[in-house]
C-alpha positions as CSV (number, residue, x, y, z in Angstrom):
1,X,0.0,0.1,0.0
2,X,1.0,3.4,-0.8
3,X,0.5,6.7,0.4
4,X,1.1,8.4,-3.1
5,X,-1.6,9.7,-5.4
6,X,-1.5,8.2,-8.9
7,X,-0.3,11.6,-10.3
8,X,2.8,11.9,-7.5
9,X,4.3,8.9,-9.5
10,X,5.9,11.7,-11.4
11,X,9.0,12.4,-13.6
12,X,9.6,15.9,-13.5
13,X,11.6,17.1,-16.5
14,X,13.5,20.6,-16.5
15,X,13.9,22.8,-19.6
16,X,17.7,21.8,-19.5
17,X,16.7,18.1,-19.4
18,X,14.1,18.6,-22.2
19,X,16.7,20.3,-24.5
20,X,19.4,17.8,-24.0
21,X,17.2,14.9,-24.1
22,X,15.9,16.4,-27.5
23,X,19.4,17.1,-28.9
24,X,20.1,13.5,-28.0
25,X,17.1,12.9,-30.6
26,X,18.5,14.5,-33.3
27,X,21.9,12.6,-33.1
28,X,20.0,9.7,-33.3
29,X,18.3,11.0,-36.4
30,X,21.3,12.7,-38.3
31,X,21.9,10.6,-41.0
32,X,18.9,8.4,-41.1
33,X,17.0,10.3,-43.2
34,X,16.1,8.9,-46.9
35,X,17.5,11.8,-48.5
36,X,21.4,10.6,-48.2
37,X,20.5,10.7,-45.0
38,X,18.6,13.9,-44.4
39,X,14.9,14.5,-44.1
40,X,12.7,17.1,-46.1
41,X,10.9,18.5,-43.3
42,X,9.4,18.5,-39.7
43,X,6.0,18.2,-38.9
44,X,5.8,19.0,-34.6
45,X,2.7,17.5,-32.8
46,X,1.2,20.2,-31.1
47,X,1.8,21.4,-28.6
48,X,3.9,18.8,-26.2
49,X,6.2,18.2,-29.6
50,X,7.1,21.8,-30.6
51,X,9.6,22.5,-28.0
52,X,11.7,19.0,-28.9
53,X,11.1,19.8,-33.1
54,X,12.6,23.2,-32.6
55,X,15.5,21.7,-30.8
56,X,15.8,19.0,-34.0
57,X,15.0,21.3,-36.4
58,X,18.1,23.6,-35.5
59,X,20.5,20.4,-34.8
60,X,19.9,18.9,-38.4
61,X,19.4,22.0,-39.9
62,X,15.7,21.6,-40.9
63,X,14.0,24.5,-42.2
64,X,10.9,23.5,-43.3
65,X,8.7,22.7,-40.0
66,X,5.1,22.4,-39.8
67,X,2.9,21.1,-36.9
68,X,-0.7,18.9,-36.8
69,X,-2.8,19.9,-34.0
70,X,-4.4,16.5,-32.3
71,X,-6.7,16.8,-29.2
72,X,-6.2,13.7,-26.9
73,X,-5.9,14.7,-23.7
74,X,-8.1,17.1,-21.7
75,X,-6.0,18.1,-18.9
76,X,-4.9,14.9,-17.1
77,X,-7.4,12.7,-18.4
78,X,-6.8,10.6,-22.3
79,X,-9.7,11.3,-24.6
80,X,-10.3,9.5,-28.3
81,X,-7.7,11.5,-30.5
82,X,-9.2,13.9,-33.0
83,X,-7.2,16.3,-35.8
84,X,-7.9,20.0,-35.2
85,X,-5.4,21.3,-37.8
86,X,-3.8,19.3,-40.4
87,X,-0.2,19.6,-41.9
88,X,0.3,21.4,-45.5
89,X,-0.6,18.0,-47.8
90,X,1.5,19.5,-50.7
91,X,4.6,19.1,-48.4
92,X,3.5,15.9,-46.7
93,X,2.7,13.8,-49.6
94,X,3.0,9.9,-48.2
95,X,5.1,11.1,-45.4
96,X,8.3,10.1,-47.2
97,X,11.3,12.0,-45.8
98,X,8.8,13.7,-43.2
99,X,10.1,13.8,-39.3
100,X,7.3,13.6,-37.2
101,X,8.0,14.9,-33.7
102,X,6.1,14.5,-30.4
103,X,7.0,15.0,-26.8
104,X,5.8,11.4,-25.4
105,X,4.1,8.5,-26.8
106,X,1.6,7.6,-24.4
107,X,-0.9,4.8,-25.4
108,X,0.1,5.5,-29.2
109,X,-3.4,6.7,-30.2
110,X,-2.4,10.1,-31.1
111,X,0.6,8.5,-33.5
112,X,-1.8,5.8,-34.8
113,X,-4.2,8.7,-36.0
114,X,-1.1,10.6,-37.4
115,X,1.0,7.4,-39.2
116,X,-2.3,6.5,-40.6
117,X,-2.5,9.8,-42.4
118,X,1.3,9.9,-43.2
119,X,2.3,6.0,-43.2
120,X,6.0,6.8,-44.7
121,X,6.9,9.3,-42.1
122,X,9.3,8.7,-39.5
123,X,7.9,9.1,-36.1
124,X,10.1,10.4,-33.0
125,X,9.3,10.9,-29.4
126,X,11.7,12.4,-26.7
127,X,10.1,9.6,-24.2
128,X,7.9,6.6,-24.9
129,X,5.9,4.8,-22.6
130,X,5.2,0.9,-23.0
131,X,1.5,0.8,-24.6
132,X,2.4,3.4,-27.3
133,X,6.6,2.5,-27.7
134,X,5.5,0.3,-31.0
135,X,3.9,3.4,-32.7
136,X,7.2,5.4,-32.4
137,X,10.4,4.7,-35.0
138,X,12.8,6.5,-32.7
139,X,13.1,7.3,-28.9
140,X,15.3,8.4,-26.2
141,X,14.1,7.2,-22.7
142,X,11.5,5.0,-22.1
143,X,9.4,5.5,-18.7
144,X,6.7,3.3,-16.9
145,X,3.1,3.3,-17.9
146,X,1.7,4.5,-14.8
147,X,4.7,7.3,-14.5
148,X,3.2,10.8,-15.4
149,X,6.0,13.3,-17.4
150,X,5.6,17.0,-15.6
151,X,6.9,18.9,-19.2
152,X,8.4,22.3,-17.7
153,X,6.0,24.2,-20.2
154,X,3.3,22.7,-18.1
155,X,4.7,24.1,-14.7
156,X,4.9,27.2,-12.9
157,X,7.6,28.1,-10.1
158,X,6.0,29.1,-7.0
159,X,7.0,29.5,-3.6
160,X,6.9,26.1,-1.6
161,X,6.4,26.0,2.3
162,X,9.8,24.7,4.1
163,X,9.1,21.0,5.7
164,X,9.6,22.1,8.8
165,X,7.3,25.3,8.7
166,X,7.9,29.0,9.2
């Protein structure tokens, strides 16, 4: 028996950590694209994929970046995935030579939906959970399915009362 609430099994990611991990993702992807090792474009899954996509784009000198907006969460409750905004169809074609970047694959529902649209794209995430791992081609760190990842863009700095009080 544990005294922790489910959301307290958390993995807190700082801005420095996401930057290091996204650079590691870029290094892992470098030279593995279908165009002499390069990639034509990056599509970031909004909103979580935007920061890692920006870093990967910089590291791999990819200038063409678009977004796809998929809603699959309401706060911390997962729902069915729905496309809110698609990337440019002329850019995407079947996805060949395109990196689709997200911060995390959880159950894989979001990536399954996007992969259905662009079957030849390469899917990369910074973090992966076991249920969704099969939907991603490249990732950096695996975390347990019951871990909630707290990303820096979801957090705010605030005062915390000392353990022993005032």
